[in-house]
Backbone as a ProteinNet text record, in pm:
[ID]
protein_1_A
[PRIMARY]
MKWLIGGVAVAVLAVGCGGSEGSPDGSEDDTKREVACASFKLTFEEYYGFCHEGCIGKVVVSSEGVGSAARADHQGRPETTRDFMLTAAELDAVKTALDSGNTITWDAQYGCPDCYDQGTYELTYESCDVRKSTVVDPDKQPEALKPLFATMRDLLRANEP
[TERTIARY]
-6068.7	-5988.3	-5843.1	-5822.4	-5684.1	-5611.2	-5684.8	-5620.3	-5576	-5653	-5619.6	-5494.4	-5486.6	-5370.1	-5246.7	-5261.8	-5150.2	-5101.1	-5192.5	-5154.9	-5081.7	-5125.8	-5059.1	-4918.6	-4902.4	-4770.2	-4674	-4719.8	-4635.8	-4596.8	-4689.5	-4662.2	-4559.2	-4571.2	-4476.4	-4337.5	-4327.1	-4196.9	-4136.1	-4215.8	-4164.3	-4109.9	-4178.2	-4132.5	-4008.2	-4004.7	-3891.4	-3764.2	-3773.5	-3654.7	-3605.5	-3685.4	-3644.5	-3605.9	-3555.7	-3530.8	-3403.6	-3318.7	-3195.2	-3089.4	-2999.2	-2890.5	-2770.2	-2679.6	-2558.8	-2579.7	-2477.4	-2486.2	-2572.5	-2633.1	-2726	-2662.2	-2532.4	-2468.6	-2429.1	-2458.5	-2431.5	-2288.4	-2204.2	-2065.5	-2057.6	-1947.5	-1928.1	-1910	-1931.9	-1910.4	-1762.2	-1730.8	-1592.3	-1510.3	-1572.5	-1495	-1441.2	-1514.7	-1465.2	-1342.7	-1345.2	-1231.3	-1108.9	-1128.1	-1015.4	-948.6	-1026.7	-970.3	-893.4	-950.6	-884.2	-755.2	-753.2	-634.9	-526.1	-557.7	-454.9	-369	-416.7	-338.4	-232.1	-119.4	-10.8	70.7	150.3	250.2	379.7	485.2	614.6	717.9	790.3	891.7	1027.1	1125.4	1262.8	1351.6	1436.6	1532.2	1670	1769.9	1908	1986.6	2077.6	2159.2	2304.1	2392	2535.4	2602	2700.4	2765.5	2859.2	2984.4	3087.4	3087.3	3005.4	3005	2982.4	2998.5	2992.6	2861.3	2792.1	2662.8	2578.3	2448.1	2356.8	2360.2	2378.4	2393.9	2262.6	2152.8	2023.1	1936.1	1882.4	1793	1665.1	1554.9	1425.4	1340.7	1271.8	1174.8	1048.5	934.5	803.7	724.1	667.1	582.4	450.9	348.7	217.6	173.1	73.2	18.9	-45.3	-76.3	-133.9	-27.1	101.8	210.4	262.4	225	273	397	500.2	624	678.7	767.1	836.2	975.9	1076.2	1214.5	1268.4	1357.5	1413.7	1559.2	1636.7	1776.4	1802.1	1890.2	1933.8	2080.4	2151.2	2293	2313.1	2229.4	2241.3	2102.3	2089.7	1963.2	1918.7	1792.8	1740.4	1756.4	1835.1	1852	1737	1706.2	1597.1	1624.8	1519.3	1529.3	1499.8	1563.3	1527.9	1442.1	1322.8	1230.4	1191.9	1146.4	1097.5	985.8	870.1	757.6	766.2	717.8	722.5	613.4	590.1	496.2	577.8	547.9	614.2	558.3	644.3	597.1	528.4	456.2	390.6	494.2	609	715.3	774.5	793.8	848.3	750.2	621.8	521.4	512.2	520.1	520.5	642.4	757.5	880.3	865.6	806.3	784.3	691.2	581.1	484.2	543.6	623.3	687.7	787.4	868.9	966.3	897	785.5	709	649.7	601.3	550.8	660.8	782.1	897	928.8	929.2	959.4	855.5	732.9	626	615.9	707.2	707.6	767.7	835.3	895.5	837	852.7	819.8	939.2	914.6	1024.6	1069.1	1199.6	1256	1269	1273.4	1288.3	1422.9	1525.2	1659.7	1735	1816	1905.1	2047.7	2138.4	2277.8	2296.2	2396.7	2428.3	2431.9	2315.5	2310.5	2396.5	2475.3	2560.2	2664.9	2698.1	2799.9	2940.5	2964	3097.4	3092.9	2993.7	2973.5	2942.3	2886.2	2841.4	2702.6	2641.3	2511.3	2396.7	2277.2	2154.1	2047.3	1970.7	1850.7	1731.7	1628.1	1506.2	1389.3	1302.1	1189.5	1061.7	957.5	828.3	719.8	634.7	523.6	393.9	299.3	169	59.2	-38.3	-153.8	-266.3	-378	-493.5	-451	-472.2	-438.6	-297.6	-219.7	-85.7	18.3	109	224.6	343.9	444.1	564.8	685	790.6	909.7	1032.4	1142.8	1268.1	1383.9	1490.1	1614	1721.6	1798.6	1888.1	2029.9	2124.8	2264.7	2273.6	2318.2	2322.5	2400.5	2494.7	2572.3	2504.7	2392.6	2323.6	2175.9	2145.7	2007.9	1956.6	1836	1778	1748.9	1766.3	1749.6	1613	1507.5	1372.7	1349.8	1429	1413.1	1509.2	1610.9	1708.8	1645.8	1553.1	1492.5	1416.5	1353.6	1279	1372.5	1481	1579.3	1641.6	1676.2	1736.8	1641	1515.2	1414.8	1395.4	1385.1	1363.6	1487.6	1606.1	1728.2	1736.6	1699.2	1697.9	1601.2	1483.9	1387	1440.9	1508.5	1567.3	1673	1760.5	1867.3	1809.7	1706.4	1647.6	1569.2	1525.3	1439.6	1496.2	1627.2	1689	1661.2	1631.6	1608	1737.8
-1043.8	-924.9	-950.4	-1030.3	-1055.1	-1137.1	-1220.9	-1296.8	-1202	-1099	-1001.1	-922.3	-880.2	-804.9	-894.9	-1019.7	-1114.3	-1139.8	-1152	-1174.6	-1055.3	-934.5	-812.9	-804.1	-835.8	-830.4	-929	-1049.7	-1150.2	-1102.9	-1044.5	-995.9	-884.2	-790.6	-679.5	-732	-824.1	-880.9	-957.3	-1030.4	-1108.2	-1016.7	-908.5	-814.5	-741	-703.2	-628.7	-710	-840.6	-924	-983.9	-982.5	-1049.3	-950.3	-1003.3	-922.8	-842.2	-852.7	-774.9	-846.4	-767.2	-826.6	-846.4	-931.4	-956.9	-1068.4	-1092.3	-1200.2	-1158.2	-1256	-1224.5	-1147.1	-1159.9	-1090	-947.6	-902.7	-765.7	-740.3	-843.4	-824.5	-817.8	-762.6	-753.9	-892.3	-898.1	-1021.4	-1058.7	-1183.3	-1226.7	-1215.6	-1228.3	-1218.5	-1077.7	-976.3	-838.4	-820.2	-877.3	-865.8	-936.7	-1053.5	-1126.5	-1044.8	-977.7	-893.8	-778	-714	-601.6	-646.6	-765.4	-813.1	-862.4	-875.4	-910.9	-788.6	-671.1	-550.7	-535.5	-474.7	-457.1	-333.5	-292.7	-187.4	-243	-233.9	-288.3	-176.4	-154	-48.8	-111.5	-77.9	-124.4	-1.9	-2.5	106.3	46.8	115.1	74.7	195.5	171.6	277	231.4	324.2	296.3	406.5	370.9	465.3	562.3	528.7	621.3	632.2	719.8	742.4	890.6	933	1075.2	1119.8	1031.5	1068.9	944.9	964.9	854.1	744.3	782.1	682.3	619.6	685.4	635.7	617.7	498.5	470.8	408	441.3	386.2	363.1	249	220.8	166.7	217.4	175.8	128	8.4	-44.4	-94	-91.1	-138.9	-252.2	-324	-435.4	-387.5	-259.3	-202.8	-171	-186.2	-160.3	-18.5	58.1	195.2	193.3	268.2	270.7	410.7	424.9	550.5	516.6	582.5	562.2	694.8	688.3	809.5	786.5	893.8	892.9	1015.1	1002.6	1114.6	1092.9	1202.3	1191.9	1152.3	1202	1171.6	1171.3	1103.4	1099	1240.7	1270.1	1402.3	1503.1	1471.3	1561.7	1541	1640.8	1623.8	1510	1439.7	1328.3	1376.4	1312.1	1327.8	1207.1	1229.3	1118	1106.4	988.7	960.7	858.2	889.9	796.4	715.9	592.8	505.4	400.3	335.1	222.5	95.4	-8.9	-136.5	-201.4	-270	-349.9	-473.7	-544.8	-668.1	-768	-777	-869.5	-828.8	-697.6	-650.8	-677.9	-653.1	-677.7	-826.6	-910.7	-1056	-1097.4	-1036.8	-1068.2	-1029.1	-912.4	-868.2	-965.7	-1001.7	-1092.2	-1229.8	-1280.5	-1411.1	-1406.1	-1299.7	-1284.7	-1264.4	-1193	-1171.8	-1302.3	-1386	-1517.9	-1599.2	-1593.2	-1663.1	-1606.1	-1474.5	-1409.4	-1433.8	-1452.5	-1474.9	-1620.1	-1705.6	-1843.7	-1855.1	-1747.7	-1749	-1636	-1648.3	-1539.7	-1445.4	-1318.5	-1221.9	-1186.3	-1199.7	-1151.1	-999.7	-932.9	-787	-746.2	-832.2	-800.4	-928.3	-921	-1031.6	-977.7	-1047.2	-1005.3	-877.8	-801.6	-676.5	-564.4	-512.6	-407.9	-287.3	-243.9	-124.4	-129.1	-249	-259.7	-233.7	-278.7	-267.6	-189.1	-99.7	-17.4	-97.8	-215.6	-292.4	-248.8	-161.3	-107.8	-177.2	-135.7	-187	-193.7	-300.7	-311	-314.6	-240.9	-243.1	-271	-360	-400.8	-394.5	-332.3	-323	-366.9	-456.8	-510.5	-474.7	-416.7	-380.8	-431.9	-502.2	-552.9	-577.2	-509.5	-520.3	-499.8	-598	-585	-633.5	-666.6	-721.4	-612.4	-597.1	-509.7	-579.6	-602.9	-662.3	-590.4	-589.6	-515.8	-589	-574.4	-633.4	-543.5	-548.8	-477.9	-585.3	-575.8	-685.9	-635.8	-708.9	-694.8	-751.9	-673.3	-725.3	-856.7	-881.9	-1005.2	-1121.5	-1097.4	-1201	-1214	-1203.6	-1212.9	-1356.4	-1374.6	-1508.4	-1552.8	-1678.9	-1732.1	-1698.2	-1708.7	-1684.5	-1538.7	-1445.8	-1303.8	-1253.8	-1332	-1287.7	-1249.5	-1328.5	-1287.5	-1155.1	-1130.7	-1007	-886.8	-900.7	-792.4	-766.8	-871.1	-855.4	-787.2	-826.7	-766.9	-619.6	-586.7	-447.6	-361.9	-416.7	-341.4	-318.3	-417.4	-400.8	-290.1	-286.8	-180.6	-43.3	-34.8	92	138.1	46.6	81.1	122.4	52.6	79.8	211	258	376	488.8	488.2	592.4	730.8	824	960.9	1028.1
1011.8	1001.4	1038.7	1147.1	1186.3	1080.2	1003.5	894.9	783.9	758.6	656.5	695.4	820.3	868.9	867.4	909.1	906.4	765.4	670.9	530.4	471.9	504.9	456.5	515	642.7	706.7	641.6	612.8	547	407.4	334	198.3	201.5	295.3	306.6	339.6	431.8	467.9	351.6	277.2	164.3	56.3	26.9	-74.8	-25.4	99.8	155.8	162.5	173.9	188.8	58.4	-43.9	-167.1	-274.4	-385	-502.5	-501.1	-401.5	-402.2	-485	-542.1	-620.1	-530.1	-571.1	-493.2	-393.6	-315.3	-218.2	-100.5	-30.6	78.4	192.8	212.9	324	288.2	165.1	125.5	82.2	76.3	34	-117.3	-166.6	-311	-371.5	-498.7	-573.5	-562.8	-525.4	-507.3	-634.6	-751.4	-875.5	-895	-851.7	-861	-772.6	-653.8	-562.1	-620	-681.9	-740.9	-850.2	-932.8	-1038.2	-977.2	-876.6	-811.6	-744.4	-685.4	-615.7	-710.1	-836.3	-933.7	-966.7	-929.8	-955	-846.1	-884.9	-790.1	-825	-728.6	-747.7	-690.3	-767.6	-728.5	-736.1	-626.9	-620.4	-591	-674.5	-655.1	-640.2	-536.1	-515.2	-494.4	-548.6	-525.2	-476.9	-382	-323.1	-325.4	-354.1	-347.7	-269.1	-188.6	-98.8	-165.5	-175	-220.4	-372.4	-425.8	-569.8	-594.7	-717.5	-747.2	-810	-879.3	-936.8	-962.4	-965.4	-993.1	-889.5	-762.8	-656.6	-611.4	-643.8	-601.6	-725.5	-741.1	-852.8	-801.9	-868.6	-826.6	-950.6	-952.2	-1057.4	-991.5	-1038.5	-988.6	-1108.4	-1096.9	-1204.4	-1145	-1229.2	-1185.7	-1277	-1231.9	-1309.6	-1439.2	-1448.5	-1571.1	-1674.6	-1638.3	-1732.3	-1730.5	-1630.4	-1615.8	-1528.9	-1570.4	-1494.4	-1478.3	-1380.1	-1355.4	-1305.2	-1363	-1319.7	-1267.5	-1169.1	-1109.8	-1072.8	-1077.5	-1034.7	-949.5	-852.4	-769.4	-733.9	-711.7	-676.6	-530.8	-443.3	-300.7	-238.3	-124.6	-51.9	-19.3	-44.8	-14.8	-127.3	-228.2	-342.4	-439.3	-520	-617.7	-714.6	-747.7	-842.3	-983.2	-1078.8	-1218.5	-1251.5	-1304	-1327.2	-1474.1	-1507	-1642.4	-1632.2	-1689.2	-1694.3	-1823	-1819.2	-1936.1	-1928.1	-2039.6	-2046.5	-2072.5	-1998.6	-2020.7	-2146.2	-2218.1	-2330.1	-2273	-2356.4	-2311.2	-2260.7	-2328.7	-2287.5	-2152.5	-2130.8	-2002.7	-1888.8	-1913.2	-1809.8	-1777.8	-1879.3	-1856.3	-1774.7	-1804.5	-1730.4	-1583	-1557.1	-1419.2	-1347.6	-1411.4	-1348.1	-1321.7	-1416.1	-1397.7	-1282.4	-1278.5	-1170.3	-1035.9	-1036.7	-914	-863.8	-955.2	-915.7	-848.1	-903.5	-844.1	-705.9	-695.2	-568	-461.1	-501.4	-404.4	-357.4	-402.5	-354.5	-215.2	-170	-36.7	47.7	178.3	269.2	271.8	250.3	246.4	386.7	412.3	536.6	527	640.4	640.1	581.7	600	551.6	519.4	414.7	377.9	374.3	442.5	443.8	523.1	484.3	552.5	448.7	411.8	309.9	345.5	250	258.7	370.6	418.8	523.2	468.1	346.6	287.9	157.7	146.2	28.9	-96.6	-78.9	-194.1	-236.7	-158.3	-193.8	-123.4	-160.7	-101.8	-209.2	-208	-290	-195	-230.9	-151.4	-245.2	-202.9	-285.5	-202.6	-259.1	-192.2	-289.2	-241.8	-320.6	-249.7	-324.2	-268.2	-359.9	-300	-374	-275.4	-295.6	-205.6	-61.6	23.3	164.7	195.4	91.4	110.7	84.4	178.6	159.2	220.7	136.9	191.7	133.8	213.3	176.2	228.2	156.9	201.6	159.9	237.1	207.9	193.2	83.4	48.7	20.9	72.4	33.3	-107.6	-208.4	-345.1	-359.5	-267.8	-272.7	-201.2	-134.3	-55.2	-93.7	-221.5	-267.7	-255.3	-203	-201.9	-345.4	-374.4	-510.5	-569.9	-489.5	-541.6	-579.9	-522.1	-553	-661.4	-693.9	-793.9	-928.2	-982.4	-1109.7	-1099.9	-988	-970.3	-961.8	-885.3	-878.3	-1015.5	-1087.8	-1220.2	-1317.3	-1315	-1403.4	-1371.2	-1244.1	-1204.9	-1234.6	-1213.5	-1247.4	-1397.9	-1478	-1623.8	-1665.2	-1602.7	-1633.5	-1595.3	-1482.2	-1440.2	-1539.6	-1580.7	-1675.9	-1812.1	-1857	-1988.8	-1991.1	-1873.4	-1868.8	-1784	-1764.8	-1683	-1740.1	-1652	-1698.3	-1743.3
[MASK]
+++++++++++++++++++++++++++++++++++++++++++++++++++++++++++++++++++++++++++++++++++++++++++++++++++++++++++++++++++++++++++++++++++++++++++++++++++++++++++++++++

């Protein structure tokens, strides 16, 4: 009788522990995470001091090719916005420039933004658990970030509301 009870217990444990899908530790498939982490959101903002209109510009793009551009006359004033879709060439340009920009560690600030009314560029990159941001004096852009700033400024100019 005890052999019968022991055999039933082993059978129940074997069935209860086997047959599950996914990795044994219960985590998601790593390939799904890699695809999700390839997605990003990139925000570029530019500010200029002594001007009369259009002093603040912002463009936001995603890895899916969705974009939004905005303009405002002064900080805190209502923005005029325009949504748009990036072309395949524009999205490739953003990704290439982002690859170049991600070759360096971003400092919190470069130069002296808005010290002499030359303006300020601000860039924020978000992807999965990564969020990095920098504020840049337009005259003191790091070489690795110049293509990214140029690409984002071109997108803002092409899609201004």
